[in-house]
Structures are given as structure tokens and as C-alpha cells.
KELUM-839432 format. One record per residue (C-alpha): x, y, z; residue number from 1. Coordinates in steps of 0.2 Angstrom, whole numbers, plus 5000, padded with zeros to 4 digits. Example, Ala and Ser with C-alpha at 12.3 -4.5 7.8 and 13.67 -1.06 7.14 Angstrom:
<paros>
((5062 4978 5039) 1) ((5068 4995 5036) 2) 
</paros>
This chain:
<paros>
((5004 5030 5126) 1) ((4996 5041 5113) 2) ((5004 5054 5102) 3) ((4997 5068 5112) 4) ((5004 5061 5129) 5) ((5021 5058 5121) 6) ((5022 5076 5116) 7) ((5016 5082 5133) 8) ((5030 5072 5141) 9) ((5043 5079 5129) 10) ((5038 5096 5135) 11) ((5041 5092 5153) 12) ((5054 5078 5154) 13) ((5071 5074 5145) 14) ((5068 5065 5128) 15) ((5068 5046 5129) 16) ((5084 5039 5121) 17) ((5073 5026 5112) 18) ((5056 5030 5105) 19) ((5045 5017 5096) 20) ((5030 5023 5085) 21) ((5018 5011 5078) 22) ((5001 5012 5069) 23) ((4993 5017 5053) 24) ((4989 5036 5058) 25) ((5004 5044 5050) 26) ((4999 5061 5057) 27) ((5004 5056 5075) 28) ((5021 5049 5069) 29) ((5026 5064 5059) 30) ((5020 5076 5073) 31) ((5029 5066 5087) 32) ((5045 5065 5076) 33) ((5044 5084 5073) 34) ((5042 5087 5092) 35) ((5057 5076 5096) 36) ((5068 5085 5083) 37) ((5063 5102 5091) 38) ((5067 5095 5108) 39) ((5084 5089 5103) 40) ((5089 5103 5091) 41) ((5079 5118 5098) 42) ((5079 5133 5086) 43) ((5091 5124 5074) 44) ((5091 5112 5059) 45) ((5097 5094 5064) 46) ((5109 5094 5049) 47) ((5123 5081 5050) 48) ((5116 5075 5067) 49) ((5101 5067 5059) 50) ((5099 5051 5049) 51) ((5082 5046 5042) 52) ((5081 5029 5033) 53) ((5070 5014 5029) 54) ((5075 4999 5039) 55) ((5074 4988 5025) 56) ((5087 4997 5015) 57) ((5101 4996 5028) 58) ((5115 4983 5029) 59) ((5121 4976 5046) 60) ((5137 4985 5044) 61) ((5129 5002 5040) 62) ((5117 5000 5054) 63) ((5131 4997 5066) 64) ((5139 5013 5061) 65) ((5123 5023 5062) 66) ((5119 5017 5079) 67) ((5137 5019 5086) 68) ((5142 5036 5078) 69) ((5141 5050 5091) 70) ((5135 5068 5087) 71) ((5146 5078 5076) 72) ((5142 5096 5081) 73) ((5130 5096 5096) 74) ((5125 5086 5111) 75) ((5113 5075 5102) 76) ((5111 5064 5086) 77) ((5095 5057 5080) 78) ((5093 5041 5070) 79) ((5076 5037 5063) 80) ((5073 5020 5057) 81) ((5056 5018 5047) 82) ((5046 5002 5044) 83) ((5057 4992 5056) 84) ((5046 4977 5052) 85) ((5056 4976 5036) 86) ((5073 4975 5045) 87) ((5083 4961 5038) 88) ((5086 4946 5049) 89) ((5105 4949 5048) 90) ((5103 4966 5055) 91) ((5093 4960 5071) 92) ((5108 4956 5082) 93) ((5116 4974 5078) 94) ((5099 4982 5082) 95) ((5096 4972 5098) 96) ((5114 4977 5104) 97) ((5110 4995 5101) 98) ((5094 4993 5111) 99) ((5103 4985 5126) 100) ((5117 4997 5127) 101) ((5113 5014 5117) 102) ((5128 5026 5114) 103) ((5126 5041 5125) 104) ((5119 5056 5115) 105) ((5112 5045 5101) 106) ((5093 5045 5101) 107) ((5084 5031 5091) 108) ((5066 5033 5084) 109) ((5058 5018 5076) 110) ((5042 5017 5066) 111) ((5031 5002 5061) 112) ((5014 5000 5054) 113) ((5010 4983 5060) 114) ((5023 4976 5072) 115) ((5024 4957 5074) 116) ((5025 4955 5093) 117) ((5032 4937 5091) 118) ((5048 4945 5084) 119) ((5062 4948 5097) 120) ((5065 4966 5091) 121) ((5047 4971 5095) 122) ((5048 4962 5112) 123) ((5064 4972 5116) 124) ((5057 4988 5110) 125) ((5042 4986 5121) 126) ((5053 4985 5136) 127) ((5066 4998 5132) 128) ((5057 5011 5122) 129) ((5044 5025 5125) 130) ((5030 5016 5115) 131) ((5017 5027 5105) 132) ((5002 5019 5097) 133) ((4998 5030 5082) 134) ((4980 5022 5079) 135) ((4967 5029 5068) 136) ((4954 5039 5078) 137) ((4936 5033 5079) 138) ((4922 5044 5071) 139) ((4918 5053 5088) 140) ((4936 5055 5093) 141) ((4940 5063 5076) 142) ((4926 5076 5079) 143) ((4932 5080 5096) 144) ((4950 5082 5089) 145) ((4944 5093 5075) 146) ((4936 5105 5088) 147) ((4951 5105 5099) 148) ((4963 5108 5084) 149) ((4952 5121 5077) 150) ((4952 5131 5094) 151) ((4971 5130 5094) 152) ((4971 5138 5076) 153) ((4959 5151 5082) 154) ((4944 5143 5073) 155) ((4927 5140 5081) 156) ((4921 5123 5076) 157) ((4903 5119 5081) 158) ((4898 5101 5082) 159) ((4889 5101 5066) 160) ((4904 5108 5057) 161) ((4915 5095 5065) 162) ((4904 5081 5059) 163) ((4904 5089 5042) 164) ((4923 5089 5041) 165) ((4924 5070 5047) 166) ((4910 5065 5035) 167) ((4919 5074 5020) 168) ((4937 5069 5024) 169) ((4936 5053 5035) 170) ((4946 5051 5051) 171) ((4963 5054 5043) 172) ((4971 5068 5054) 173) ((4982 5073 5040) 174) ((4967 5077 5029) 175) ((4958 5085 5043) 176) ((4972 5096 5048) 177) ((4975 5101 5029) 178) ((4956 5107 5029) 179) ((4958 5116 5046) 180) ((4974 5125 5040) 181) ((4966 5130 5024) 182) ((4951 5137 5033) 183) ((4962 5147 5045) 184) ((4971 5155 5031) 185) ((4954 5158 5022) 186) ((4947 5166 5038) 187) ((4962 5177 5041) 188) ((4963 5187 5057) 189) ((4948 5193 5067) 190) ((4936 5179 5060) 191) ((4932 5164 5071) 192) ((4930 5153 5055) 193) ((4920 5151 5039) 194) ((4901 5149 5038) 195) ((4894 5132 5034) 196) ((4891 5137 5016) 197) ((4910 5143 5015) 198) ((4915 5127 5023) 199) ((4906 5117 5009) 200) ((4915 5127 4996) 201) ((4932 5124 5004) 202) ((4929 5106 5006) 203) ((4923 5102 4988) 204) ((4919 5084 4985) 205) ((4919 5072 5000) 206) ((4933 5059 4999) 207) ((4921 5045 5005) 208) ((4908 5050 4992) 209) ((4920 5048 4978) 210) ((4926 5032 4985) 211) ((4908 5025 4986) 212) ((4906 5031 4968) 213) ((4922 5022 4963) 214) ((4915 5006 4972) 215) ((4898 5008 4963) 216) ((4907 5009 4946) 217) ((4917 4993 4951) 218) ((4902 4984 4956) 219) ((4894 4988 4940) 220) ((4909 4982 4930) 221) ((4913 5000 4924) 222) ((4932 4999 4925) 223) ((4935 5014 4915) 224) ((4924 5026 4925) 225) ((4932 5018 4942) 226) ((4949 5022 4935) 227) ((4944 5040 4931) 228) ((4938 5042 4949) 229) ((4954 5035 4956) 230) ((4964 5048 4945) 231) ((4952 5062 4952) 232) ((4956 5056 4970) 233) ((4975 5055 4967) 234) ((4975 5072 4958) 235) ((4966 5080 4973) 236) ((4980 5075 4984) 237) ((4974 5059 4992) 238) ((4989 5047 4996) 239) ((4989 5030 4987) 240) ((4991 5020 5003) 241) ((4977 5030 5011) 242) ((4965 5026 4997) 243) ((4971 5007 4997) 244) ((4967 5006 5016) 245) ((4950 5015 5013) 246) ((4946 5003 4999) 247) ((4950 4989 5011) 248) ((4940 4996 5025) 249) ((4925 4998 5013) 250) ((4926 4979 5008) 251) ((4927 4974 5026) 252) ((4912 4985 5030) 253) ((4902 4977 5016) 254) ((4906 4960 5023) 255) ((4901 4965 5040) 256) ((4885 4973 5033) 257) ((4880 4957 5024) 258) ((4884 4946 5039) 259) ((4873 4957 5051) 260) ((4859 4957 5039) 261) ((4859 4938 5036) 262) ((4861 4935 5055) 263) ((4846 4945 5060) 264) ((4835 4938 5046) 265) ((4826 4955 5046) 266) ((4828 4971 5036) 267) ((4843 4981 5043) 268) ((4840 4999 5047) 269) ((4853 5011 5042) 270) ((4853 5019 5060) 271) ((4856 5001 5068) 272) ((4870 4997 5056) 273) ((4878 5014 5059) 274) ((4878 5010 5078) 275) ((4884 4992 5075) 276) ((4899 4997 5064) 277) ((4903 5014 5073) 278) ((4901 5023 5056) 279) ((4892 5038 5050) 280) ((4874 5037 5045) 281) ((4878 5042 5027) 282) ((4891 5027 5026) 283) ((4878 5015 5033) 284) ((4865 5020 5020) 285) ((4877 5018 5006) 286) ((4883 5001 5013) 287) ((4865 4995 5013) 288) ((4863 5000 4995) 289) ((4879 4992 4988) 290) ((4877 4976 4998) 291) ((4861 4972 4989) 292) ((4869 4965 4973) 293) ((4884 4957 4982) 294) ((4886 4939 4989) 295) ((4896 4933 5003) 296) ((4907 4923 4991) 297) ((4911 4938 4980) 298) ((4915 4949 4995) 299) ((4926 4936 5003) 300) ((4935 4934 4986) 301) ((4937 4953 4985) 302) ((4944 4953 5003) 303) ((4956 4939 4998) 304) ((4962 4949 4983) 305) ((4965 4965 4994) 306) ((4976 4954 5006) 307) ((4986 4948 4991) 308) ((4989 4966 4986) 309) ((4993 4972 5003) 310) ((5006 4958 5004) 311) ((5014 4963 4987) 312) ((5015 4981 4992) 313) ((5023 4978 5009) 314) ((5036 4966 5003) 315) ((5041 4978 4989) 316) ((5035 4967 4975) 317) ((5024 4980 4968) 318) ((5019 4999 4969) 319) ((5004 5006 4977) 320) ((4997 5015 4962) 321) ((4999 4999 4951) 322) ((4991 4988 4964) 323) ((4976 5000 4965) 324) ((4973 5000 4947) 325) ((4975 4981 4946) 326) ((4963 4979 4961) 327) ((4950 4990 4951) 328) ((4951 4979 4936) 329) ((4950 4962 4946) 330) ((4936 4968 4958) 331) ((4926 4974 4943) 332) ((4928 4957 4934) 333) ((4924 4948 4950) 334) ((4908 4958 4954) 335) ((4903 4958 4936) 336) ((4901 4939 4936) 337) ((4884 4932 4936) 338) 
</paros>
């Protein structure tokens, strides 16, 4: 089910004893967990009746205690295990036992980015839990979401403004919600929302524009300028992992653009590319410009380098900021080669 469906069910039914949230759109995971807390502890703080931990940091003994300890003060206790894909193999039997016979009053919420469906813990979660897929929205879905959320905040978001927001901030719902809340605060009571010119001032530099500029500097071998743009994006509040995924996405889109152009054997129009990739026209135009100076071998090597960085981050061998900076150095060197 989607995050919105999960929240609607919480409002009408008893909360599920086990909830499993997976996907890369952190907004839905945070929103669903917030709704679950409100349902379990209405009008009060969870206090001692909530544990929020990374699954990779718990031992089998501590996990057993967490899942068997009843509520201290109220009728419910919430245990949140994040990134369950990092759970140690020694903890799996304890976790599976908890799934098969949960303690009354103990509610378990589990999160994962990319579950390995071959592992038994994910197979059992699929059977026993309320499963929520927190997937990133497509461009047209994000536009519709912006319009609906704007209405909820008392803002009138016409189609051109919804498109502008998604063009500037991408499909990250966290980033889009930040902009909507900022606009609602700016508009104040009695106004339906900022004008287009006011929106442009509020939005500032589009994230994707700066990302493309960073890629331009990388492809030109200008590492220092690329790092400066990275600092700007991070100073502007962009999350390190979000930038990493956006950079990965752009490399994949460049690969697809090159393959589509070579496959057709004819000039590829930006509108056709936007339709094929499901991206904005602006993005398609930039992709066609950037791919001119790149070969399939270089892009494939760049993608391989991104996969290596992703593995190091997810296995705790490195930090996202460090990997981002190392990526810019390595990609600049790779693209600079003649």
C-alpha cells in the first residue's frame, strides 16, 4: 500500500502490530511513523514507551529485550528498527520469533531502503506486516501531490506553479513540503498564495540546475568548481544522500540518453527524450548537451564508480560527504581523459 493509504487506515482502524516501510522516499516513512505515534500515544509524548534504533547496531540479546519488554506506563510500546537490511545474521532468529509471536501491546515498525526479497526476514515481513512502499513519485505524480498539499495548507497552486516547484526542487517530497510550508508562512492569513514572481524569489536556485552545473564542471575536469557547487548545495540544506542519489540518477539518464541516440541513428529531439525518460523538458535539453562529449565507455565506468561508492556507504565503510567529494574527483579525472 502507499503511505497515504496507510495513514487513512490508521484513522479508521486499529494500528497494525507490525508495520514495514521500504523505499527511498523518506518523507512517507517519516509521515507514516508520525501518524503511528499519534495513533498509539494520542496527545502525549511516547517517552519511555518508544525505542528508535538502527538495526545494524543492536545485538541479539538487546534485540530480544527490546521486542519482549511490555509498555512501561501506557497500553502501547513502539519499537522502531531502521534499515533492517543491516540486521546482523545472529539477530535474525530473534527477529523472526518476534514476528511469529509478537508481545501484546508491543508495536514494531521496520524500515528499509532496498529489501532483499531472498532473505527470510523480508519474506516473513511481507506475510506478517502492513507493508508500505515509500517510492519516489514520478514527475506528474509530484505535481499533483504539490497541488493537493498546497490546498491542505490553504494555498492555491495552479498547474504552472506546481510544475515550477517540481522543476526547481525535483520530486523529493521533503524538499517540496519545505517550499510549501515556507510559502504558506510567507503568504500569511487571507492570501491564497504567492504570485509567480514571489515564488521565484522564494525558491532561489533550482537544485537540479546546480546539479547540472556541478556535472558540467566535472565533465570539464574543473574539480575545484564542482566541489564549490557541492558545498553550496549542502549549505542550502540539501541532504548528502539525496545529492548522491540525484548524481547517480543523472549518470543513469546520461547513459540512457546515449543509448537512445545511438539506437535511433538519428538526431534525438529533446521533447522525444523527455517523453522516453519521463523527465522534464529542461532536463532532457541539458542531457542532450552533456552527452555530446561523453562516450559509452566513460559513462559505464562512471556508473561502476557510483555503485562502488553506494556499497561503501551502505556497508559503513565510508561517509556520504567523503564519498561525494571522492566521486567528484574521480569522475572529473575520468571525463577529462582523452
